[in-house]
C-alpha positions as CSV (number, residue, x, y, z in Angstrom):
1,X,-319.9,-58.9,-42.6
2,X,-320.9,-58.9,-46.1
3,X,-320.5,-55.9,-48.5
4,X,-323.1,-53.4,-47.9
5,X,-324.5,-52.0,-51.1
6,X,-326.3,-49.4,-50.1
7,X,-323.4,-47.7,-48.6
8,X,-321.3,-47.7,-52.3
9,X,-319.6,-44.2,-53.3
10,X,-319.5,-43.0,-49.6
11,X,-317.3,-40.0,-47.8
12,X,-315.2,-41.3,-44.8
13,X,-315.3,-38.6,-42.2
14,X,-313.1,-39.2,-39.5
15,X,-312.5,-37.5,-35.9
16,X,-309.4,-38.6,-34.3
17,X,-309.0,-38.8,-30.7
18,X,-308.2,-41.7,-28.2
19,X,-310.7,-43.9,-26.5
20,X,-311.8,-44.1,-22.8
21,X,-313.4,-41.9,-20.4
22,X,-309.4,-40.8,-18.8
23,X,-309.1,-38.6,-22.3
24,X,-313.1,-37.5,-22.6
25,X,-312.7,-33.7,-23.2
26,X,-308.8,-33.7,-23.6
27,X,-307.3,-31.2,-26.2
28,X,-306.0,-34.4,-28.3
29,X,-309.7,-35.4,-28.2
30,X,-310.9,-32.6,-30.3
31,X,-311.5,-34.6,-33.5
32,X,-313.7,-36.9,-31.4
33,X,-315.9,-33.9,-29.9
34,X,-316.2,-32.5,-33.4
35,X,-317.2,-35.7,-35.1
36,X,-320.2,-36.2,-31.9
37,X,-321.6,-32.4,-33.1
38,X,-321.7,-33.7,-36.5
39,X,-324.1,-36.6,-35.4
40,X,-326.1,-35.1,-33.2
41,X,-326.8,-32.2,-36.0
42,X,-327.7,-35.1,-38.7
43,X,-328.5,-37.6,-36.3
44,X,-326.0,-40.0,-36.9
45,X,-325.7,-42.8,-34.6
46,X,-321.7,-43.5,-34.3
47,X,-321.7,-46.7,-32.3
48,X,-321.4,-49.1,-34.1
49,X,-318.1,-51.6,-33.5
50,X,-316.1,-52.3,-36.9
51,X,-312.8,-52.1,-38.3
52,X,-311.0,-51.5,-34.9
53,X,-313.3,-48.1,-34.6
54,X,-316.8,-46.9,-33.9
55,X,-318.7,-46.2,-37.2
56,X,-322.3,-44.6,-37.9
57,X,-323.8,-44.3,-41.2
58,X,-325.9,-41.6,-42.4
59,X,-326.7,-38.4,-44.5
60,X,-324.7,-34.9,-44.3
61,X,-326.5,-32.6,-47.0
62,X,-327.0,-35.0,-49.5
63,X,-323.8,-36.6,-49.1
64,X,-323.6,-40.5,-47.7
65,X,-321.1,-40.3,-45.1
66,X,-319.7,-42.8,-42.6
67,X,-318.3,-41.3,-39.6
68,X,-315.4,-42.9,-37.8
69,X,-313.7,-42.8,-34.7
70,X,-310.5,-45.2,-34.4
71,X,-310.6,-46.7,-31.2
72,X,-306.7,-47.8,-31.5
73,X,-305.5,-44.6,-29.9
74,X,-304.2,-41.6,-31.9
75,X,-300.8,-42.9,-32.7
76,X,-302.1,-45.6,-35.0
77,X,-305.5,-44.3,-36.0
78,X,-304.3,-45.2,-39.6
79,X,-304.8,-48.7,-38.9
80,X,-308.8,-48.2,-38.2
81,X,-309.0,-45.9,-41.1
82,X,-307.1,-48.6,-43.9
83,X,-309.8,-50.8,-42.7
84,X,-312.5,-48.9,-43.3
85,X,-311.5,-47.7,-46.6
86,X,-310.8,-51.0,-48.1
87,X,-314.1,-52.6,-47.2
88,X,-316.0,-49.6,-48.6
89,X,-313.5,-49.3,-51.6
90,X,-312.9,-45.5,-50.7
91,X,-310.3,-43.5,-52.6
92,X,-308.3,-40.9,-50.2
93,X,-310.0,-38.2,-51.9
94,X,-313.0,-39.4,-50.6
95,X,-311.6,-39.4,-47.0
96,X,-311.6,-36.2,-44.7
97,X,-310.2,-36.1,-41.0
98,X,-310.7,-33.5,-38.5
99,X,-307.9,-33.3,-35.8
100,X,-306.0,-31.1,-33.2
101,X,-303.2,-28.6,-34.1
102,X,-301.4,-27.3,-31.8
103,X,-299.8,-24.5,-34.1
104,X,-303.3,-22.7,-34.1
105,X,-304.9,-21.2,-30.9
106,X,-307.7,-22.5,-29.3
107,X,-311.0,-22.4,-31.3
108,X,-308.5,-21.7,-34.4
109,X,-309.8,-23.5,-37.6
110,X,-307.3,-24.6,-40.7
111,X,-308.7,-26.2,-43.5
112,X,-306.3,-28.2,-46.3
113,X,-307.0,-30.4,-49.3
114,X,-303.6,-32.3,-48.5
115,X,-300.3,-31.9,-46.7
116,X,-297.7,-33.7,-44.3
117,X,-298.4,-34.6,-41.3
118,X,-296.8,-31.4,-39.3
119,X,-295.5,-33.8,-36.7
120,X,-299.3,-34.9,-35.6
121,X,-298.5,-38.8,-35.2
122,X,-302.1,-39.9,-35.7
123,X,-301.8,-38.3,-39.3
124,X,-298.5,-39.6,-39.5
125,X,-299.8,-43.2,-39.2
126,X,-302.7,-42.4,-41.7
127,X,-300.5,-41.4,-43.9
128,X,-298.0,-44.5,-43.4
129,X,-300.9,-46.5,-43.8
130,X,-302.9,-44.9,-46.7
131,X,-299.3,-44.5,-48.7
132,X,-300.4,-40.7,-49.5
133,X,-301.0,-37.5,-48.1
134,X,-303.5,-36.2,-50.8
135,X,-306.7,-36.3,-48.8
136,X,-308.7,-33.1,-47.0
137,X,-308.1,-32.6,-43.8
138,X,-309.9,-29.8,-41.2
139,X,-307.2,-29.2,-38.3
140,X,-309.0,-27.4,-35.1
141,X,-306.8,-25.2,-32.8
142,X,-306.0,-26.5,-29.2
143,X,-303.1,-23.8,-28.7
144,X,-299.2,-24.5,-28.4
145,X,-297.7,-26.0,-25.2
146,X,-296.6,-23.7,-22.5
147,X,-292.9,-22.5,-22.5
148,X,-290.6,-25.0,-21.5
149,X,-294.2,-27.4,-20.7
150,X,-294.4,-31.0,-21.6
151,X,-296.5,-31.6,-25.4
152,X,-298.1,-34.7,-24.3
153,X,-299.0,-33.5,-21.2
154,X,-300.1,-30.3,-23.2
155,X,-302.7,-32.4,-25.7
156,X,-303.8,-35.2,-22.9
157,X,-304.8,-31.9,-20.6
158,X,-308.2,-30.7,-20.4
159,X,-308.9,-26.9,-22.1
160,X,-309.7,-24.0,-20.1
161,X,-313.2,-22.9,-19.4
162,X,-312.5,-19.9,-21.6
163,X,-310.5,-22.3,-24.2
164,X,-313.6,-24.9,-24.1
165,X,-316.6,-22.2,-24.8
166,X,-313.9,-21.3,-28.2
167,X,-313.8,-25.4,-29.1
168,X,-317.4,-25.6,-28.8
169,X,-317.8,-22.2,-31.1
170,X,-315.8,-23.8,-33.6
171,X,-318.1,-26.9,-34.4
172,X,-320.4,-24.8,-36.4
173,X,-317.1,-23.8,-38.0
174,X,-315.7,-27.0,-38.8
175,X,-319.1,-27.9,-40.4
176,X,-318.8,-25.1,-42.6
177,X,-315.4,-26.6,-43.7
178,X,-316.5,-30.0,-43.9
179,X,-319.4,-28.9,-46.6
180,X,-317.1,-26.9,-48.6
181,X,-315.2,-29.8,-49.1
182,X,-318.1,-32.1,-50.3
183,X,-318.9,-29.3,-52.7
184,X,-315.3,-29.0,-53.5
185,X,-315.3,-25.3,-52.9
186,X,-311.9,-26.0,-50.8
187,X,-308.7,-23.6,-52.4
188,X,-305.9,-24.5,-50.8
């Protein structure tokens, strides 16, 4: 695969999740779901298999972007991200990640310019592969695990009907957050 000249200076936007039908619609896949909503709105086909992931190239409000859905499973997301960033020679500041956050209520959103992994294994792996935590992120709330509940069962579980509606409503907010990041209008 030769270097694709028309895609220089792109922004890499990754939504995190786990591949496979059994994980569709789970809390851990809210990054994939948000990326799919963006892809639908901006008519970007995210089906090209490359770099241990699915990618799609397009434009979002005048910005060249590559949308990425790592297919490595959540805890190894950094493998895919590192390969995409190396190939396109993209700096971590030109990378945005969207993922689930159990510290936020379902449908809540938090945008950060940088930060730690906060216990999220997918983000830990990306930080390890990039060697930095200096990249913007959009966190989508999926709610805390029930008291005495199992974290893995919680994040791999599906949303209630009520929470599913909240999650679908947050996609527009995530897009607004993404546009704020692209316009460098994020303060924290």
